[in-house]
C-alpha positions, 0 to 999 in steps of 0.5 A: 500500500501507499501510506501517508503519514500525518503529524505535527512537528515541534517547532525548533524555536519552542514556546513564545515568551509568556507561553507555558513551557509545555506549549508544544509538548503534544507535538512530535519530534522528527525521530518519531516520524522517522521511526514510523516511516522505517517501520512501515517501509519494513512492512513493505509499504510505500510511505509519503510524509504529508504533515498537517494543515495546508501542506497536507491539503496541497499534497492530497489535491489533484493527485494522479491515480498512480500516486493515490494514497491508500490509507493514512497512518495518523498521529497528528495532534492538530492545532486549535481548541478541543476538536483539534485531534479530530481535524485530520480524520475529519478531512480524510473522511471527506476525501474518502481516505481511511486512517489508522486510529480513532475517528473525529467523534471519539478523539474530540470526546476523549480530549475533553476530560470533563466530558469524558468523565461524564460519558464514562460515568454514564456508562457505569465506569468508575471514576473519581468525583469531580467538578469543572470550572469554566475558563472565565469562571471564578471558583465557587463552592467545591463539594469535594473531599480534599486532597484534590487534583487539578488539570486543564480540561483539554490537554494531553501529554501531561500539559498543565500537570505539575508536582503541585497539582495535588491541592490539600486546602482551598488556598492552594486550589484557588491559586492553581485553578487561576494559574491553569485558567491564565496559562491554558485559557480553558476550563479546569477539571477538579477531581478527588485525588486517588491515593492508590497505585497508578497504571497505564494500559495499552490496547490494540484492535477493535470491538470484541477483537481488541486486546490488552498489550500490557499493564504497566505501573508507574512508580517513583524511584524514590518515595519522598512521602509526597503524593506521587504525580506522573507530572510533566517534570517527571515525564521529562526526567523519567529515566531518573524519576520513575520505574515502570513495572510490567505485568509479570513483575506486578504478579510475581512481586505481589503488587497485584493479584490476578483478580485486581489485574483482571479488573484493571484489564477489564476496565481498560477494554471497557473504556476502549470499546465504550469510547469507540476507540479504533486500532489503538489506545492508552488508558490511564487508571488509578486506584482509590484507597480501597485498591479499586481501579478508577478511570482517569482518562483515555488517549486514543492518539497516544504518543509513538516515540520509539523510546520514550512514549508510554505505549511503546514502553508498555509494548517493549516491556511485554516483548513487542518490538517497535516494528511489531507494535506499528504492524499490529496497529496497521493490521487492525486498521487495514482489517477494519478498512477492508470490512468497511469496503465490503458491499452491503447487502440490499435492504429488504423491500417493503 
């Protein structure tokens, strides 16, 4: 197949003065584009780098038949508001070009973490009590139990999440909510902090055929007595600050028993299916003080950096090479594309 790659690159100049330091945290490096390109070529496909925005539209316009794009491997984050991750899949839908990963609706639903929690709770998925403060709203009464966790409602890659995102009193809460409103110009999600272990789960596939790549616990290398947060500072220094514990060690060490591991895996698969994720996702889960797993958020467009992205670390920790992971994602997508291309039976006559 001839496959296009859609992506957003981090600008060389970095954030402008006055912008938060993580302004472009979601965007990819050339290393990621190169790695996916190599993996797809290694699988026997022709690859064309399409990018994002006007270059993408120009590259797809008036193409001769011999250069037809058969499908797109999409990892573009988009630019703009809460619907930015939906931009590329929506354009490709208009053009009739299939893409890997989720469709516009699932991407928009998952990116807005407040709406995602409302949606999850409505489907019976356990999640911590929460409330939302609008981008321009003053913080009113908070009917939640401290400590509380705050984050921007529509960011990814730990943008806006810092070591001090856990608030133990009203003064800290007011300061951090105001800071997030100022820096990210959007609503803020406040939720009761879950004090148990944190896990992230990789999923590939679709519907009933979706399967867990693996379960990974994220744990600090040095326990300092403070509430552990998988924050921007930690992710940028992950080799020194955290240890990733994979499924086999979780069971052998007694950190998890089989029943709790099954509950975490089941919750991840439920989230993947309920949100309508396609081909791949990564689900973040944290346990409450009783040890029961709770939904934090779902990423239908997880990072695919060949070394440092969580889904890649999960896959590697469970015996998958990078090329195998990319191949499984593409395999799930092409199987889905094939089923969509099959002619539908004629509706019964009335």
